[in-house]
Every structure is written in structure tokens, then in C-alpha cells.
Kinemage of the C-alpha trace (Angstrom):
@kinemage 1
@onewidth
@group {chain A} dominant
@subgroup {mainchain}
@vectorlist {calphas} color= white
{ca met a 1} P 30.169 55.530 -51.343
{ca pro a 2} L 28.090 58.663 -51.075
{ca his a 3} L 29.664 61.845 -50.967
{ca arg a 4} L 28.220 65.197 -49.098
{ca met a 5} L 28.463 68.397 -51.214
{ca cys a 6} L 27.025 71.539 -49.774
{ca gly a 7} L 25.141 69.640 -47.289
{ca val a 8} L 23.221 67.605 -50.025
{ca asp a 9} L 23.498 63.990 -50.042
{ca thr a 10} L 24.453 62.590 -53.237
{ca lys a 11} L 23.943 58.652 -54.184
{ca glu a 12} L 26.030 56.936 -57.009
{ca thr a 13} L 24.255 55.211 -59.248
{ca tyr a 14} L 25.308 53.367 -62.196
{ca leu a 15} L 23.918 53.297 -65.837
{ca glu a 16} L 24.287 50.364 -68.041
{ca ile a 17} L 25.110 50.910 -71.438
{ca leu a 18} L 26.487 47.214 -72.659
{ca tyr a 19} L 26.483 43.596 -71.373
{ca phe a 20} L 27.623 40.256 -73.340
{ca lys a 21} L 29.020 37.210 -72.709
{ca gln a 22} L 32.550 36.736 -73.880
{ca phe a 23} L 33.122 32.883 -75.266
{ca tyr a 24} L 36.651 31.571 -74.346
{ca lys a 25} L 37.626 28.690 -72.361
{ca his a 26} L 39.697 29.842 -69.683
{ca phe a 27} L 40.641 28.526 -65.889
{ca val a 28} L 39.167 29.801 -62.752
{ca phe a 29} L 40.200 29.190 -59.108
{ca thr a 30} L 37.955 29.021 -56.267
{ca glu a 31} L 38.637 28.390 -52.921
{ca asp a 32} L 36.631 26.044 -50.110
{ca glu a 33} L 35.835 26.548 -46.636
{ca glu a 34} L 39.391 24.973 -45.836
{ca gly a 35} L 41.248 27.321 -47.976
{ca asn a 36} L 41.974 24.654 -50.625
{ca arg a 37} L 42.066 25.701 -54.143
{ca asn a 38} L 40.100 24.340 -56.884
{ca lys a 39} L 40.348 24.963 -60.504
{ca arg a 40} L 38.002 24.545 -62.760
{ca met a 41} L 37.004 25.088 -66.647
{ca glu a 42} L 34.921 28.094 -67.795
{ca lys a 43} L 33.598 28.544 -70.875
{ca tyr a 44} L 32.862 32.546 -70.745
{ca phe a 45} L 33.192 35.671 -68.896
{ca glu a 46} L 30.692 38.177 -68.799
{ca val a 47} L 31.265 42.084 -69.642
{ca ser a 48} L 29.871 44.810 -68.401
{ca ala a 49} L 30.335 48.297 -69.252
{ca val a 50} L 28.663 51.071 -67.111
{ca val a 51} L 29.094 54.913 -66.802
{ca asp a 52} L 28.535 56.571 -63.014
{ca val a 53} L 25.796 58.958 -62.993
{ca gly a 54} L 26.290 61.413 -60.110
{ca cys a 55} L 24.051 63.645 -59.025
{ca gly a 56} L 24.705 67.074 -56.667
{ca glu a 57} L 25.701 70.194 -56.935
{ca thr a 58} L 25.217 71.679 -60.398
{ca lys a 59} L 25.436 75.420 -60.227
{ca asn a 60} L 29.277 74.828 -60.213
{ca ser a 61} L 30.662 75.791 -63.590
{ca tyr a 62} L 33.883 73.822 -62.826
{ca phe a 63} L 32.837 70.858 -63.882
């Protein structure tokens, strides 16, 4: 969600610094339109490491 600092609109930007697939068998539960849960086996999950890069007031020496 954008924040306003000193009357300036800021924008959230994420920088992905790492992405990989971790191979590991595990169960995932999904829900259908009727509300029933279905269990299925997944072989991997995706891992993503991101940095929140913010822009805005840079004159404040507090940060």
C-alpha cells in the first residue's frame, strides 16, 4: 500500500534477489466450489527472497 510522505506519493517496489524450487514431497489441501477439501501430493515448493525497496523522503537523516 502506498504511503504519503510530505505530500509525495510513494510506490512499493520489490526486488527479487533469490528464487529457487525446493524439491520436497508434501500434501496440499485445496477447496472446490462446494467447500469440499481435496488433498493432493506436491513434489516441490517455490522459494523467493525479496527486498522491499522504498522511495520517498530521503532528506531525513533519521532513516
